[in-house]
C-alpha positions, 0 to 999 in steps of 0.5 A: 518469480520474485515476490511483490513488497507487501505493505499492510495500510493502517492509514488511520484505520487505528481510529487514534488508538495506539493499542489499535495500531499494535494490534495491526502491526501484530496481525501484519506482522503474522500475515507476512506483510513486508511493512506496515504504513500510516499517514502524517498530517498537520491538520491546519495545513492540509484542511482550511479553517471554515472546512474545520470548523464545520460540524461533524459528529464523531467519537471525539467531538462534534466539529471536523477539527476534533474529528480529524485531531482524533485521528492523528497520532504525534511524537508520543504514538509515533515513538511507540510505533517506532520501538514496537515495529523494531522489536517485531522486526517489522518496517513502518513508514507514513505518507506525509500530506505537508511539509511539516509532517514530512519533517516530523517524520525525519526524526524516525530515520525511515526507510521509505517515503510514500507520495499519496494520491492527493500530493502528487501534484504538489511539485514543491512537496515532490521536491522536497522528498525526492531530496531526502534520496529515499525509495518513494512509493508514488501512487497514481490515484486521481492523476492525469498522464501529465501530472504523472510525468511531471512526478517522475521527472521531479524524482529522476532530477534528483536522482531519488528511487521511486517506484509508481503505484498504480491506484484508483482512488475511489472507496471501494473501487468497482472492478470495472474501474481498476484497469489492471493494464495501467501497470503495464503502461507505467512501465513501459511509459516511464521505465520504472518499478510499479507497484499495485495500490487497492481500494477494492473489496476482496483479494481476488484483484490483488492476486490478479496484479501479482501476476503482472510482476508488480514490485509492490501491492498495498492494501488497507487492513483493519481489525473490523471493517464496520469500524468508525473511519472513511477507509475501513469499508475498503479495508481488509480484515485479517482473514482477508489479507493473510489469504490475499498473500498466501493466495500470491505466493501459491500463484507465484509458485504456480507460475513456475519456468516455461518447461514445454513438453517436460514431464516431472517424476510424479507425473512418470509414474502415473504415466506408466501406470495409466499407459499400461494397455497402450502399446507404445 
C-alpha cells in the first residue's frame, strides 16, 4: 500500500531562531519526512491593535506585539530556509494567515499551499489561494460541515487541486475527541483525497490514521517539548517522529494483500517440521 505524504510542521516552533529551524529541517530529513511546513503572518493584519498592546512576558519583550513579532521570520530567514531545504532536497512550504503573507510566499515558487484551520472560513482568502492553482492542503479543525463544503466548492470552481486534512484544533487533542472515522466521511462526502493533521500526544493515533488510507500525515515537530511556545507540548521530538514514520512503514508493509489460504515458502518448511507426526 502507498505511504502517505509526510509533512513535518515546524510552524513557529523555531522560536524566531534560524539555527533551530535548520536543526528541525535536518531532523525531518533524517526521519524520512517528505516536506517541512512553516507559518507566515503579517501580525498587523492577523491581530487587532488592542490585543497587540496587551502585556505578555516573553523572551522578546513584555507585550503581545513583541512576542508575536519575535516568532516571525522575514525575507532574510526564508531565503535561508529556501536555500537550505534545496541543499537537503527537501520540500518546504508554509501556511499563510493573510493576503500579504500569501503574496510574500509567492516569490519562492513553492509547490504547495496550506490552509490553516483558522483560515478555512475566509472565503476571499480561499479564492486567492485557489487562483494560484497549486495543490493545497486544507485543514478542517474548528469547522462545520457547511464551512468545509464552501471551501471545497471554491477550490473546485477554480479547478485548483486540493486535499482535505481531518484535524481537531485542541492542543494536545484528547484521543476521545479525534473521531478518525471522520476521514471516511470526508472522503465519501467530498470525493477527494483526505489527509490527517494531528495535535495529539504520541504516535499511536497517527499510525492508526495511516491504516485508513490517508494521503498525507502532518505532525508538529520540536527539538524539545518543554521549550517556550504554544505548540511545543503538542509536538513530537525527534525520537517520536522518527518512530512514527518507521511504525507507519511497518504497518503498511504488514497489511500486505488479501490472500486467503496463502502459505509462504518459510511457512511450508516449518509446517513440514511441525506436522511430521501427523499422518496426512
